[in-house]
C-alpha positions in Angstrom: -1.1 -44.7 -60.5 1.9 -46.0 -62.5 5.2 -44.2 -62.1 6.5 -41.9 -64.9 8.5 -44.0 -67.4 12.3 -43.7 -67.2 12.6 -42.5 -70.8 10.2 -39.5 -70.1 12.2 -38.6 -67.0 15.5 -38.8 -69.0 14.0 -36.6 -71.8 12.9 -34.0 -69.3 16.3 -34.1 -67.6 18.1 -33.7 -71.0 15.9 -30.8 -72.0 16.6 -29.1 -68.7 20.3 -29.6 -69.2 20.1 -27.9 -72.6 18.4 -24.8 -71.0 20.3 -24.8 -67.7 23.5 -26.9 -68.2 25.1 -28.2 -65.0 28.5 -26.7 -64.5 31.6 -28.0 -62.7 32.0 -26.0 -59.5 35.8 -26.0 -60.0 36.4 -25.1 -63.7 32.9 -24.0 -64.8 32.7 -26.4 -67.8 29.6 -28.4 -68.5 29.2 -31.7 -66.6 28.6 -35.0 -68.2 25.8 -37.3 -67.1 28.2 -39.4 -64.9 29.5 -36.3 -63.1 27.7 -34.6 -60.3 29.4 -31.5 -59.0 33.0 -31.7 -59.9 34.1 -32.9 -63.3 36.4 -36.0 -63.6 39.2 -33.9 -65.0 39.1 -31.5 -62.0 38.8 -34.5 -59.6 41.9 -36.1 -61.0 43.9 -32.8 -61.0 43.3 -32.0 -57.3 46.7 -32.0 -55.5 46.5 -35.1 -53.4 48.9 -35.5 -50.4 48.6 -39.3 -50.0 49.2 -38.6 -46.3 46.8 -41.3 -45.3 49.5 -43.8 -46.3 52.1 -42.4 -43.8 51.8 -42.3 -40.0 54.4 -39.6 -39.5 53.2 -37.2 -42.2 53.4 -33.4 -42.2 49.9 -33.1 -40.7 50.6 -35.5 -37.8 53.9 -33.6 -37.1 51.9 -30.4 -36.5 50.5 -31.9 -33.4 53.6 -33.6 -32.0 54.2 -32.6 -28.4 50.8 -30.8 -28.3 48.1 -33.5 -28.3 48.2 -37.2 -28.5 46.5 -38.3 -31.8 46.2 -41.8 -33.2 46.4 -40.7 -36.8 46.2 -37.4 -38.7 46.1 -36.6 -42.4 44.9 -34.1 -45.0 43.4 -35.2 -48.3 44.7 -32.3 -50.5 47.2 -29.4 -50.6 45.7 -26.0 -50.5 47.3 -23.6 -53.0 46.2 -20.0 -53.5 44.5 -19.5 -56.9 44.0 -23.3 -57.3 40.8 -25.1 -58.0 40.6 -26.3 -54.4 40.5 -22.7 -53.2 37.6 -22.1 -55.6 35.7 -25.2 -54.2 36.4 -24.2 -50.6 35.2 -20.7 -51.2 32.0 -21.9 -52.8 31.5 -24.4 -50.0 31.9 -21.8 -47.2 30.6 -18.6 -48.7 28.3 -19.4 -51.6 26.0 -21.9 -50.0 27.3 -24.9 -52.0 27.1 -27.4 -49.2 27.1 -30.3 -51.7 30.7 -29.6 -52.4 31.6 -30.6 -48.9 29.7 -33.9 -49.2 31.4 -34.6 -52.6 34.9 -33.9 -51.2 34.1 -36.0 -48.2 33.1 -39.0 -50.3 36.4 -38.6 -52.3 38.4 -38.4 -49.0 36.5 -41.3 -47.5 37.5 -43.4 -50.4 41.2 -42.8 -49.5 40.7 -43.3 -45.8 39.0 -46.6 -46.5 42.2 -47.9 -47.9 44.0 -47.6 -44.5 43.2 -50.2 -41.9 43.9 -47.6 -39.1 40.8 -45.6 -40.1 38.7 -48.8 -40.3 38.5 -48.7 -36.5 36.8 -45.3 -36.4 33.6 -45.6 -34.3 32.3 -42.1 -34.8 32.9 -38.9 -36.9 32.9 -35.5 -35.1 33.0 -32.3 -37.2 34.8 -29.3 -35.8 31.9 -27.0 -34.7 31.1 -23.5 -35.7 29.7 -21.0 -33.3 25.9 -21.2 -33.6 25.5 -17.6 -34.9 28.0 -18.2 -37.7 26.4 -21.5 -38.6 22.9 -19.9 -38.6 24.2 -17.2 -41.0 25.9 -19.8 -43.3 23.1 -22.3 -43.0 25.3 -25.2 -42.2 28.7 -26.2 -40.9 31.0 -27.1 -43.8 32.8 -29.6 -41.6 29.6 -31.4 -41.0 29.0 -31.6 -44.8 32.5 -33.1 -45.2 31.8 -35.5 -42.4 28.6 -36.6 -44.0 30.4 -37.5 -47.2 33.1 -39.5 -45.3 30.4 -41.3 -43.3 28.9 -42.6 -46.5 32.1 -44.4 -47.4 33.6 -45.6 -44.1 30.2 -46.4 -42.4 30.7 -44.4 -39.2 27.9 -42.2 -37.8 28.3 -38.4 -37.6 27.9 -36.8 -34.1 27.4 -33.2 -35.0 26.5 -32.0 -31.5 29.3 -33.9 -29.7 31.4 -30.7 -29.3 29.9 -27.3 -29.0 31.4 -23.8 -29.3 29.4 -21.6 -27.0 31.6 -18.5 -27.4 32.6 -17.1 -30.8 35.8 -15.5 -29.6 38.0 -13.5 -31.8 38.8 -14.3 -35.4 41.8 -16.5 -36.1 42.8 -14.6 -39.2 46.2 -13.0 -39.0 47.0 -14.5 -35.6 50.3 -16.2 -34.8 50.3 -19.8 -33.6 50.4 -19.0 -29.9 47.8 -16.3 -30.3 45.5 -18.8 -32.1 45.9 -21.3 -29.3 45.1 -18.7 -26.6 42.0 -17.7 -28.6 40.5 -21.2 -28.8 41.8 -23.3 -25.9 38.7 -22.9 -23.8 36.2 -22.3 -26.7 35.1 -25.9 -27.0 33.0 -28.0 -24.7 32.4 -31.8 -24.8 28.6 -31.8 -25.0 28.0 -35.6 -25.1 30.8 -37.3 -23.1 29.1 -40.6 -23.0 29.2 -41.2 -26.7 33.0 -40.8 -27.0 33.9 -42.8 -24.0 36.1 -45.8 -25.1 35.6 -44.9 -28.8 37.9 -44.1 -31.7 36.8 -40.6 -32.9 37.6 -39.1 -36.3 37.7 -35.3 -35.9 37.0 -33.6 -39.2 37.7 -30.0 -40.5 38.0 -28.3 -43.8 41.5 -26.8 -43.7 44.4 -27.2 -41.2 46.9 -24.4 -40.7 48.4 -24.1 -37.2 46.2 -26.8 -35.9 45.1 -24.8 -32.8 41.4 -25.3 -33.3 41.7 -29.0 -33.9 44.0 -29.3 -30.9 41.4 -27.7 -28.6 38.7 -30.0 -30.0 40.9 -33.1 -29.6 41.7 -32.2 -26.0 38.0 -31.8 -25.2 37.3 -35.4 -26.5 40.4 -36.9 -24.9 39.3 -35.5 -21.5 36.9 -38.5 -21.5 38.6 -41.7 -20.4 39.4 -44.3 -23.0 38.7 -42.1 -26.0 41.1 -42.0 -29.0 41.2 -39.3 -31.6 42.3 -39.3 -35.3 42.2 -36.2 -37.4 41.1 -35.8 -41.1 41.0 -32.5 -43.0 40.2 -31.9 -46.6 43.2 -29.6 -47.0 46.5 -28.6 -45.6 47.4 -24.9 -46.1 
């Protein structure tokens, strides 16, 4: 049986768009054919940090004296009420996992420009507790990692680190309290795959860095491993 001609597929798609127009997840305006989830105007207006260009940037300084990282950066600044907050909220609480992949692709395009990130062997998303992931349906950090992976051609090891205990919420905790809450919450589940490798640890937003620090220490407990950090946003 011959496949459906392209012009028929396009006509059906166009008719569908008239009835159910695709909207930008950030601003809510109609998307053009060349746009997938975030319109080009919103993509261009997202507040980029350009931290990937600087070794001693504000994100890397968060971890000075706490954990030895090779590189660390965030893609965007997080501002309350901004379009990024809208995107992160939809990603985490409205089931829009595709936003994570799209932001990951955009971030991957920036990381690809820096030779230090070209040596990444594997991408590891910061894990959620399995009960929370089951409720959400996915780990947002994994979605971001999948998008980055498409650009820098490094595999994602989703089960490399596990979080067996949910612990207390990090909300409204001071830096030291956050660290006390998470320092033993992460376990290196697959030590063999990180041994002697450059690992890119990925999360959605970095604030105090306590969760990322705990995950990085779990990876660095394996001899010869090296860790870089990449987050979509810096609060």
